[in-house]
C-alpha positions in Angstrom: 14.7 -45.1 -25.5 15.7 -41.6 -26.7 12.0 -40.6 -26.6 11.6 -42.0 -23.1 14.7 -40.2 -21.9 13.5 -36.9 -23.4 10.1 -37.4 -21.9 11.6 -38.2 -18.5 13.9 -35.2 -18.7 10.9 -32.9 -19.6 8.9 -34.3 -16.7 11.8 -33.6 -14.3 12.2 -30.1 -15.6 8.5 -29.4 -15.4 8.5 -30.8 -11.8 11.3 -28.5 -10.8 9.6 -25.5 -12.2 6.3 -26.5 -10.6 8.0 -26.9 -7.2 9.7 -23.5 -7.7 6.4 -21.9 -8.3 4.7 -23.4 -5.2 6.8 -21.4 -2.8 6.0 -17.9 -1.7 6.9 -14.7 -3.6 10.0 -12.9 -2.5 9.6 -9.4 -1.0 12.6 -8.3 -3.0 10.3 -8.3 -6.1 8.5 -5.2 -4.9 11.7 -3.6 -3.6 13.3 -4.0 -7.0 10.2 -2.5 -8.6 10.4 0.5 -6.3 14.2 0.9 -7.0 13.7 0.8 -10.8 10.8 3.3 -10.4 13.0 5.6 -8.3 15.8 5.5 -10.8 13.4 6.1 -13.7 12.0 9.2 -12.1 15.5 10.5 -11.4 16.5 9.9 -15.0 13.4 10.9 -17.0 11.4 13.0 -14.5 8.3 12.5 -12.4 5.7 12.5 -15.3 7.6 10.0 -17.5 8.4 7.8 -14.4 4.8 7.5 -13.3 3.4 6.8 -16.8 6.0 4.1 -17.3 5.0 2.1 -14.2 1.3 2.8 -13.9 -1.2 0.0 -13.9 -4.0 0.6 -16.4 -6.4 1.0 -13.4 -3.8 2.7 -11.2 -5.0 5.8 -9.2 -3.6 8.8 -7.4 -5.4 11.4 -5.2 -5.0 14.9 -6.7 -7.1 15.4 -4.5 -9.9 13.7 -6.2 -9.4 10.1 -7.3 -8.0 10.1 -10.8 -6.2 7.5 -12.9 -2.5 7.8 -12.9 -2.4 7.8 -16.7 -5.1 10.4 -17.0 -3.5 12.8 -14.5 0.1 12.6 -15.8 -0.9 12.7 -19.5 -2.8 15.8 -18.7 0.1 17.8 -17.3 2.9 19.3 -19.4 5.7 18.4 -17.0 5.9 17.8 -13.3 8.5 20.2 -12.0 11.0 19.5 -9.3 12.8 16.3 -8.2 11.4 13.5 -6.1 13.3 10.9 -4.2 12.0 8.2 -1.8 13.2 5.2 0.2 11.0 2.2 1.0 11.2 1.3 4.7 8.4 -1.2 4.9 7.4 -3.7 2.3 5.1 -6.7 2.1 4.0 -9.0 -0.8 1.3 -11.6 -1.0 2.1 -15.3 -1.1 1.3 -15.5 -4.9 3.1 -12.2 -5.5 0.2 -10.5 -7.3 -0.3 -7.8 -4.7 2.4 -5.8 -2.7 3.0 -2.5 -1.1 5.8 -0.3 0.1 6.0 2.8 2.3 8.7 5.1 3.4 10.0 8.7 3.5 10.2 11.0 0.5 11.8 14.3 -0.3 10.3 16.6 -3.0 12.3 19.6 -4.0 11.3 22.4 -6.5 14.1 24.8 -6.0 17.8 24.9 -5.2 17.9 25.4 -1.4 17.0 23.3 1.6 14.1 25.6 2.2 12.6 24.4 -1.0 12.4 20.8 0.2 9.1 19.1 1.2 9.3 16.1 3.5 6.8 13.3 4.0 6.0 9.7 3.7 4.5 7.8 0.8 2.4 4.6 0.4 2.4 2.7 -2.9 0.3 -0.4 -3.7 1.6 -2.6 -6.5 -0.3 -5.2 -8.7 0.9 -7.9 -11.0 0.1 -7.3 -14.6 -0.4 -11.0 -15.4 3.0 -11.3 -17.0 5.1 -11.3 -13.8 5.7 -7.5 -13.6 4.4 -5.3 -10.8 2.6 -2.1 -11.8 1.7 0.9 -9.6 -1.9 0.5 -8.5 -2.3 3.2 -5.8 0.0 6.0 -4.8 -0.5 8.7 -2.1 1.4 10.3 0.7 1.5 12.8 3.6 3.6 15.8 4.4 5.3 16.4 7.8 8.4 18.1 9.1 11.8 16.5 8.4 12.2 13.4 10.5 14.4 13.6 13.5 15.8 10.1 13.0 15.8 7.5 10.2 13.0 5.0 10.1 13.8 1.3 10.7 13.7 -1.0 7.8 10.9 -3.7 7.8 10.8 -5.9 4.8 9.0 -9.1 5.3 8.0 -11.8 2.9 5.1 -14.4 3.3 5.6 -17.2 5.8 6.5 -20.3 3.7 5.1 -22.6 6.3 1.6 -21.1 6.1 0.4 -21.5 2.6 -2.9 -19.6 2.3 -6.0 -20.9 0.7 -6.3 -19.5 -2.8 -9.2 -17.2 -3.6 -11.0 -18.8 -6.5 -13.7 -16.1 -6.8 -12.1 -12.7 -7.2 -15.4 -10.9 -7.0 -16.2 -12.5 -3.6 -12.7 -11.7 -2.3 -13.2 -8.0 -3.2 -16.7 -8.0 -1.6 -15.3 -9.4 1.7 -12.8 -6.6 2.0 -15.4 -4.0 1.1 -17.7 -5.4 3.8 -14.9 -5.5 6.3 -14.0 -1.9 5.5 -17.6 -0.8 5.8 -17.8 -2.5 9.2 -14.8 -0.6 10.4 -16.3 2.6 9.2 -19.5 1.9 11.0 -17.5 1.2 14.2 -15.7 4.5 13.8 -18.9 6.4 14.2 -19.4 4.9 17.6 -15.8 5.1 18.9 -12.5 5.7 17.1 -10.5 4.1 19.9 -12.9 1.1 20.1 -12.8 0.6 16.4 -9.0 0.6 16.1 -8.6 -1.6 19.1 -10.7 -4.2 17.2 -9.3 -3.9 13.7 -5.7 -2.6 14.1 -2.8 -5.1 13.9 -0.4 -5.0 16.9 2.2 -3.9 14.3 -0.2 -1.5 12.6 1.1 1.8 11.1 -0.8 5.1 11.0 0.1 7.8 8.6 -1.5 11.2 9.4 -0.7 14.5 7.7 1.6 16.7 9.8 2.9 13.8 11.9 5.7 11.3 11.4 4.3 7.7 10.9 3.2 6.0 14.0 4.1 2.3 14.5 2.4 -0.2 16.8 -1.2 -0.2 18.1 -0.2 1.3 21.4 1.3 4.4 19.8 -1.6 4.8 17.4 -4.2 4.5 20.2 -2.3 7.0 22.3 -2.3 9.4 19.4 -6.0 9.1 18.8 -6.7 9.5 22.5 -4.5 12.6 22.8 -5.9 14.3 19.6 -9.5 13.5 20.7 -10.6 13.2 17.0 -13.8 11.6 15.7 -13.8 9.9 12.3 -16.6 9.2 9.8 -15.6 7.4 6.6 -17.1 6.0 3.4 -15.7 3.0 1.5 -15.2 3.5 -2.3 -13.4 0.3 -3.4 -11.1 -2.5 -2.4 -9.1 -5.5 -3.7 -7.5 -8.7 -2.4 -4.7 -10.9 -3.5 -5.5 -14.3 -5.1 -3.6 -16.0 -2.2 -6.1 -14.4 0.3 -3.4 -12.9 2.6 -3.1 -9.3 1.6 -5.7 -6.7 0.6 -6.3 -2.9 0.3 -9.3 -0.6 0.5 -9.7 3.1 0.0 -12.3 5.8 0.5 -13.0 9.3 1.9 -13.1 10.4 5.5 -14.2 13.4 7.6 -12.2 14.0 10.7 -13.4 16.3 13.4 -11.4 17.8 16.2 -13.3 20.2 18.4 -15.1 22.5 16.0 -12.7 21.9 13.1 -13.7 19.5 10.4 -11.4 18.4 7.6 -11.8 16.0 4.6 -9.3 13.3 3.7 -8.8 10.4 1.3 -7.7 7.2 3.0 -6.0 3.9 2.0 -5.9 0.9 4.2 -3.6 -2.1 3.8 -5.1 -5.3 5.3 -3.5 -8.5 6.3 -5.1 -11.8 7.2 -4.5 -13.2 10.7 -3.9 -16.9 9.8 -4.8 -18.1 13.3 -8.0 -16.1 13.9 -8.9 -15.8 10.2 -9.8 -12.1 10.6 -8.6 -9.1 8.6 -6.5 -6.6 10.4 -5.2 -3.2 9.4 -1.5 -3.3 8.8 -1.3 0.3 7.6 -3.6 3.2 7.2 -2.8 6.6 5.5 -4.9 9.7 5.4 -4.2 12.2 2.6 -5.7 15.7 3.1 -8.2 17.1 0.7 -7.7 20.9 0.5 -10.8 23.0 1.0 
């Protein structure tokens, strides 16, 4: 009887754990990771902070793509102070992929004139042991924001459990193919391409400008700036729950006779009704000539 009781108890405990694991990941997981990262940088400095949270395959754009560990291990010390605040955050249903974005302030001096303002985008990846590690980090510079950005933290919809991706290589290839399709469309019409691929809630981060939110605002910006974009996909990745993805590459943007080079990162979300991938956020980071 004692063995039966123990077996029953074990089964109940296992069932409770299993049920707990079937629900979606909480967006607080990535917010907590960012908060710990921010405090670590404040306490130990920029170099030590980045090395502590870096995914083994994590990259930064300096301006060439380089592993986070290779870059920060190669510098003596990163001067100045860096503070940031996540204002938008998402996490995949399984919790293996997430991102945050928001304003940052970098200061390498003692006066307000020494402050550099901008917005960052960070992509986080689960290390297989339940801890999020920094996979991609980049940002843009722009003048100090006139008003504080609204907070938008959103977890997965528990009522829409996605179909798991059983083949990680196929999942990656689908995002690469989608990214390449968008890049091909951009050569024909920037406005037309973004009308097709940009989520109604899409964000657009472009150097020198505060982040734009919503497809209407982004399309208005593209139309007013009259820019043409050509881009090349480098790589991509997708969550195992098939609801969140990223891609990155290089772009050439032309305005009139001026041509400039950029790195880009795109965050993709799956439309559960249309089963299409839409851009939730895109950020361009300038490559200095």
